[in-house]
C-alpha positions in Angstrom: 0.0 0.0 0.0 1.8 3.1 -1.2 0.5 5.4 1.4 2.3 3.4 4.0 5.5 2.6 2.2 6.8 6.2 2.2 5.9 6.7 5.8 7.9 3.7 6.8 11.2 4.9 5.3 11.7 7.8 7.7 9.9 6.5 10.8 12.0 6.2 13.9 11.3 5.5 17.6 14.0 5.6 20.2 14.8 2.2 21.6 14.3 1.5 25.3 15.0 -1.6 27.3 12.5 -2.7 29.9 13.9 -3.2 33.4 12.5 -5.9 35.8 11.7 -5.0 39.4 15.1 -6.4 40.6 18.3 -4.5 40.5 19.8 -7.0 38.1 20.1 -5.8 34.4 17.4 -7.1 32.1 18.6 -10.0 29.9 19.1 -8.9 26.3 16.9 -11.0 24.1 18.3 -9.4 21.0 22.1 -9.1 20.8 22.9 -6.1 18.7 25.4 -6.5 15.7 27.4 -4.0 13.7 25.8 -3.8 10.3 28.1 -1.1 8.9 25.0 0.7 7.5 22.7 3.5 8.6 20.0 2.6 6.1 16.4 1.7 7.2 16.5 -2.1 6.9 13.2 -3.7 5.7 14.2 -7.1 4.4 16.0 -10.0 6.1 16.4 -13.7 5.1 18.4 -16.1 7.2 19.4 -19.1 5.1 20.6 -20.7 8.3 22.2 -19.5 11.5 25.4 -18.6 9.5 24.4 -17.1 6.2 21.9 -14.3 6.0 21.0 -11.4 3.7 19.4 -8.0 4.6 18.1 -5.2 2.5 16.7 -1.7 2.8 16.5 1.9 1.7 19.0 3.6 -0.7 19.8 0.5 -2.7 21.2 -1.3 0.4 21.9 -5.0 0.4 24.0 -6.6 3.2 25.3 -10.2 3.7 26.9 -12.2 6.5 28.5 -15.6 6.2 29.6 -15.9 9.8 26.4 -15.6 11.8 26.4 -11.8 11.9 29.9 -11.3 13.4 30.6 -9.4 10.2 28.1 -7.8 7.7 29.4 -6.7 4.3 27.9 -4.2 1.9 26.9 -5.7 -1.4 27.2 -3.9 -4.7 24.2 -1.7 -5.4 21.9 -3.2 -8.0 22.0 -0.9 -11.1 24.2 1.4 -9.0 25.1 3.4 -12.1 21.5 3.8 -13.2 19.8 5.1 -10.1 19.9 2.0 -8.1 20.8 3.9 -5.0 17.3 5.5 -5.1 15.5 2.1 -4.7 13.9 0.8 -1.6 14.6 -2.9 -1.2 11.8 -4.1 1.0 12.3 -7.8 0.4 15.2 -10.2 0.0 15.3 -14.0 -0.4 18.4 -16.1 -0.5 19.3 -19.8 -0.9 23.0 -19.7 0.0 25.9 -17.3 0.2 25.9 -16.7 -3.6 22.3 -16.7 -4.8 19.7 -14.2 -3.8 16.8 -12.1 -5.2 15.9 -8.6 -3.9 12.6 -6.8 -4.4 12.4 -3.0 -4.7 9.1 -1.5 -3.7 7.9 1.8 -5.3 5.4 3.3 -7.7 5.5 2.1 -11.3 8.9 1.0 -12.5 10.4 1.6 -9.1 9.1 -1.8 -8.2 11.8 -4.3 -9.5 13.4 -7.7 -9.0 17.2 -8.3 -9.2 19.1 -11.5 -8.9 22.7 -12.3 -8.0 24.5 -15.7 -8.5 28.0 -14.5 -7.5 27.5 -13.5 -3.9 26.2 -10.0 -4.8 29.2 -8.8 -6.7 26.9 -8.2 -9.7 23.1 -8.1 -10.2 20.8 -8.8 -13.1 17.4 -7.1 -13.5 14.9 -9.9 -14.0 11.6 -8.1 -13.8 10.2 -4.6 -13.4 6.7 -3.3 -12.9 5.0 -2.4 -16.1 1.8 -1.0 -14.6 1.8 2.7 -13.5 -0.7 1.8 -10.8 1.2 -1.2 -9.6 3.3 -1.2 -6.4 5.0 -4.4 -5.2 4.8 -5.4 -1.6 6.1 -8.9 -1.0 7.8 -11.8 -2.7 8.0 -15.4 -1.4 9.7 -18.2 -3.3 10.3 -21.9 -2.8 13.1 -21.9 -5.4 14.7 -19.1 -7.5 11.9 -19.7 -10.1 8.9 -20.9 -8.0 6.7 -18.7 -5.9 4.5 -15.6 -5.8 4.8 -11.8 -6.0 2.2 -9.6 -4.3 1.3 -6.0 -4.8 -1.4 -3.3 -4.6 -4.4 -3.8 -6.8 -4.0 -3.4 -10.6 -7.0 -2.9 -12.9 -9.4 -3.4 -10.0 -8.1 -6.7 -8.7 -5.7 -7.7 -5.9 -2.3 -8.4 -7.5 -0.7 -11.8 -7.0 1.6 -13.1 -9.8 2.6 -16.7 -9.9 6.0 -17.8 -11.0 6.9 -21.3 -12.1 10.1 -23.1 -13.1 8.8 -23.2 -16.7 8.4 -19.5 -17.3 11.2 -18.3 -15.1 11.1 -15.2 -13.0 9.2 -12.8 -15.1 6.1 -11.0 -14.0 3.4 -13.6 -14.3 -0.3 -13.3 -14.8 -2.4 -12.1 -11.8 -4.1 -15.1 -10.3 -6.8 -13.0 -8.7 -8.0 -11.7 -12.1 -11.6 -12.8 -11.1 -11.5 -11.3 -7.6 -12.5 -7.6 -7.3 -10.5 -5.4 -5.1 -12.3 -3.4 -2.4 -12.3 0.3 -2.2 -8.9 1.6 -0.9 -7.7 -2.0 -0.3 -4.0 -2.7 -0.5 -1.1 -4.7 1.0 1.7 -3.4 3.2 5.3 -3.5 2.2 6.5 -3.2 5.8 8.5 -6.4 6.0 8.0 -8.5 2.9 5.5 -10.5 4.9 2.0 -9.9 3.4 2.1 -13.4 1.8 2.7 -16.9 3.2 3.4 -20.1 1.2 2.4 -23.6 2.0 4.7 -26.6 1.5 5.9 -27.3 -2.0 8.0 -29.9 -3.7 9.0 -28.8 -7.2 10.0 -32.4 -8.1 6.5 -34.0 -8.0 4.2 -31.2 -9.1 2.7 -30.7 -5.6 -0.1 -28.2 -5.1 0.9 -24.5 -4.7 -0.8 -22.7 -1.8 -0.5 -19.0 -1.0 -2.2 -16.8 1.5 -2.3 -13.0 0.8 -3.2 -10.5 3.5 -4.6 -7.0 2.9 -5.8 -4.0 4.8 -7.1 -0.4 4.5 -10.4 1.5 5.0 -12.5 -1.5 3.7 -11.0 -3.8 6.4 -8.6 -6.7 6.3 -9.1 -10.0 4.6 -7.1 -13.1 3.8 -7.2 -14.3 0.2 -6.2 -18.0 -0.4 -5.2 -19.3 -3.8 -4.5 -22.9 -4.5 -3.2 -24.4 -7.8 -3.5 -28.1 -8.1 -0.6 -29.2 -10.3 -1.0 -32.9 -10.0 -3.3 -34.9 -12.2 -5.5 -33.8 -15.1 -6.9 -31.3 -15.6 -5.1 -28.8 -13.6 -7.4 -26.8 -11.3 -7.5 -23.6 -9.3 -9.4 -22.7 -6.2 -10.0 -19.3 -4.5 -11.3 -18.5 -1.1 -11.4 -15.4 1.2 -12.0 -14.6 4.8 -12.7 -11.3 6.5 -10.6 -10.6 9.6 -12.5 -7.8 11.4 -10.0 -7.9 14.3 -7.8 -5.3 12.6 -8.5 -1.5 12.3 -10.2 -0.2 9.2 -8.0 2.8 8.4 -5.7 3.9 5.6 -2.7 2.9 7.7 -4.3 -0.1 9.5 -4.8 -3.7 8.8 -2.8 -6.9 8.5 0.9 -6.2 7.9 2.3 -9.8 8.1 1.1 -13.4 7.9 2.9 -16.6 8.7 2.1 -20.3 8.5 2.9 -23.4 10.6 1.0 -26.5 9.5 -2.7 -25.5 9.5 -2.0 -22.7 11.9 -1.9 -19.1 10.5 -0.9 -16.1 12.5 -1.7 -12.5 11.3 -0.3 -9.4 12.9 -0.6 -5.7 12.3 -2.6 -2.9 13.8 -2.6 0.9 13.2 0.9 2.0 12.1 0.4 5.6 13.3 -0.4 4.3 16.8 2.6 2.1 17.6 1.7 1.6 21.3 -1.9 0.6 20.7 -2.6 -3.0 21.4 -6.0 -2.9 19.8 -6.4 -5.1 16.7 -2.7 -6.3 16.5 -3.0 -10.1 16.2 -5.3 -12.9 15.2 -4.9 -16.7 14.6 -6.5 -19.4 12.5 -6.4 -23.1 13.1 -8.1 -24.1 9.8 -5.9 -22.8 7.0 -7.3 -19.3 7.3 -11.1 -20.1 6.9 -12.0 -18.6 10.3 -10.1 -16.2 12.6 -10.0 -15.3 16.3 -8.4 -12.4 18.0 -5.5 -13.0 20.4 -6.9 -12.8 24.0 -3.6 -11.2 25.1 -2.3 -9.3 22.1 1.2 -8.0 21.4 2.0 -4.7 23.2 1.8 -2.6 20.1 1.6 -2.4 16.3 3.4 -5.3 14.6 4.9 -5.6 11.1 6.5 -9.0 11.2 5.9 -12.5 12.6 7.5 -15.9 12.4 7.4 -19.4 14.0 10.7 -20.4 15.5 11.1 -24.2 15.3 14.2 -24.3 17.5 12.5 -22.3 20.3 9.0 -23.8 19.7 7.4 -20.4 19.8 6.2 -17.5 17.6 8.0 -14.1 17.6 6.4 -10.9 16.4 7.9 -7.4 16.3 7.2 -3.8 15.4 8.3 -0.2 16.0 7.8 -0.4 19.8 9.3 -3.9 20.4 8.8 -7.6 20.2 6.7 -10.3 21.8 6.6 -14.1 22.1 3.7 -16.6 22.0 4.0 -20.2 23.1 0.3 -21.1 22.6 0.1 -20.5 18.8 -0.9 -16.9 18.9 -3.6 -17.0 21.6 -1.5 -14.9 24.1 1.6 -12.8 23.7 4.3 -11.8 26.2 6.6 -8.8 25.7 10.3 -9.3 25.0 11.7 -5.8 24.5 10.9 -2.3 23.5 13.2 -1.8 20.6 12.4 -0.5 17.1 12.1 -3.3 14.6 10.8 -3.7 11.0 11.4 -7.4 9.9 12.7 -10.7 11.2 14.0 -14.0 9.8 15.1 -15.9 12.9 17.5 -15.7 14.4 18.0 -12.2 13.0 15.9 -9.0 13.2 16.4 -5.7 11.5 15.1 -2.1 11.9 15.8 1.6 11.1 19.3 3.2 11.0 21.0 -0.1 10.2 19.8 -2.0 13.3 20.5 -5.7 13.1 20.4 -8.1 16.1 20.5 -11.8 16.7 18.1 -13.7 19.1 19.7 -15.1 22.2 17.4 -18.1 23.1 18.9 -18.3 26.6 17.5 -14.9 27.4 13.9 -15.7 26.4 11.4 -15.9 29.3 10.8 -19.4 30.6 7.6 -21.1 29.4 
């Protein structure tokens, strides 16, 4: 949603650490790292605990190959052709050499670049051809299989499907038959407005994607399923309203994540970062029905992820982070820092903020 994207770039809240009643210092759940950048970081993708990529404003792409002990600045994609003006809201990587970054912006400012040499060079693989288009998130199983989401185009929510047969070019909008609502859009806060189901490119398994929206007309989850196996191929569409979230231009679902049949959605009102109203909901039936968290996160949230190693969900936003050990029903505060996106064990925020989760500092179940 373009109204929100430009607000995000310059937003900053001073970090503050909560102090327990005792005189002992609070354990630092997030261990700060030296990123070597002052850019607002919006994208983060941890390949594993050692290799990770981050991206953000001003053509910024960073990489670590030693767990965050050192972050290096990558070459700016199209650096000699205005690349330093791009805002890279999403990054996805498969190892230390191969990654794709997504620039979010109006019209042709929305682009995809790919590197196969560890970010020494980049290739432009797709750019937005619609003046009304605005790319918000990209999620891929492989470098050529996945989905790209954006604000509505020609009156329909925009979700392009990529396959290993046509490569990473802007595909057809799978929601061509679904009308967009008035002022509906997605949020490019953390590359998290879409979630993918399991996929095995070797056997033609079904392709599942959930797409979260917001705005004045309210929030909804759009589900698209492409049945690749058998003949003929089939498609299925479904949608579910999620009235938990605020109905405002800067309110709604900002991030969605999947674990089995459990879906977690987080968001709220971006301009009211400390408001707990309408910040989280959960679904136990693949997104068909939704329930509000009984104890929500302690503010607006832009990112959420299941942590398999810690057996818990983590969510974060501009006034801190929270943890849930009961699949999103209740949340417990972790810190009061300023964050944009996470890919465990890493988290990123404004002014080059990067940190790594310390599991030992998490509150006990």
